[in-house]
C-alpha positions in Angstrom: 0.0 0.0 0.0 1.1 3.5 -0.7 1.2 6.4 1.7 -1.1 9.4 1.6 -0.6 11.7 -1.2 0.9 15.1 -0.3 -1.1 18.1 -1.5 0.8 20.2 -4.0 1.8 23.6 -2.8 1.7 26.5 -5.2 4.6 28.9 -5.3 4.1 32.7 -5.0 5.5 33.1 -8.5 2.9 30.7 -9.9 0.0 32.4 -8.0 1.2 35.8 -9.2 1.3 34.6 -12.8 -2.3 33.2 -12.5 -3.5 36.5 -11.0 -1.8 38.5 -13.8 -3.2 36.3 -16.5 -6.7 36.6 -15.1 -6.7 40.3 -14.6 -4.7 41.7 -17.5 -6.6 42.6 -20.7 -5.0 40.6 -23.5 -7.4 42.0 -26.2 -9.3 38.8 -26.8 -13.1 38.1 -26.9 -15.8 40.6 -27.6 -14.1 43.3 -25.5 -11.0 43.3 -27.8 -12.9 43.0 -31.1 -13.1 46.8 -31.7 -9.4 47.2 -30.7 -8.3 44.4 -33.1 -10.4 45.6 -36.0 -8.9 49.1 -35.9 -12.2 50.9 -36.5 -12.6 52.7 -33.2 -9.6 55.0 -32.2 -7.2 53.2 -34.5 -6.7 50.1 -32.4 -3.9 47.6 -32.9 -4.6 47.2 -36.6 -2.7 49.9 -38.4 -2.7 48.7 -42.0 -5.5 47.3 -44.2 -5.0 45.2 -47.3 -6.6 46.9 -50.3 -7.4 43.5 -51.9 -9.2 41.6 -49.1 -9.6 44.2 -46.3 -7.6 42.2 -43.8 -5.9 44.3 -41.1 -2.3 44.0 -39.8 -0.4 45.8 -37.0 2.7 46.6 -39.0 4.4 46.5 -42.4 6.2 43.2 -41.9 3.0 41.4 -40.9 1.2 42.9 -43.9 4.0 41.7 -46.2 3.8 38.1 -44.7 0.0 38.2 -45.3 0.4 39.5 -48.8 3.0 36.8 -49.7 0.7 34.1 -48.3 -2.7 35.2 -49.6 -1.9 37.1 -52.8 1.3 35.5 -54.3 0.5 36.4 -57.9 0.1 40.2 -57.2 3.3 42.2 -56.5 3.5 43.8 -53.1 3.2 47.6 -53.2 3.4 49.5 -49.9 1.8 52.7 -51.4 -1.5 50.9 -52.0 -1.9 49.9 -48.3 -4.6 51.8 -46.3 -3.3 53.3 -43.0 -6.2 53.1 -40.6 -4.5 55.4 -38.0 -4.4 58.3 -40.4 -7.9 57.9 -41.8 -9.5 57.5 -38.3 -9.7 60.8 -36.5 -11.4 61.0 -33.1 -14.7 62.8 -33.1 -14.6 65.8 -30.7 -18.2 66.9 -31.2 -19.7 63.8 -29.5 -21.6 64.4 -26.3 -19.7 63.1 -23.3 -21.9 61.7 -20.5 -21.0 62.8 -17.1 -19.6 66.2 -18.3 -21.9 69.1 -17.7 -22.9 71.1 -20.7 -21.8 68.4 -23.2 -25.3 67.4 -24.3 -26.4 69.2 -27.4 -30.1 70.1 -27.8 
């Protein structure tokens, strides 16, 4: 017969890593959808492919996408759409909680 199993003890480092993973916003799910798409306030997606409208955060990722998805068409940086330039924050919106911001 074997002895009683010892309960596993968790280290402080392991617990801290679990807390960090549970509380840090990693941009996934419905909450991160707007951020990933790049429509609202720019988001992570900086560039948009003019052929298929797929977004990418930087030039290198867009070149990898283009080589994989559009191999017959030559890659041209000037045709890419920069979402951060075209998306300007709207300042005329009413801000709830700020007095005098509601327009009648």
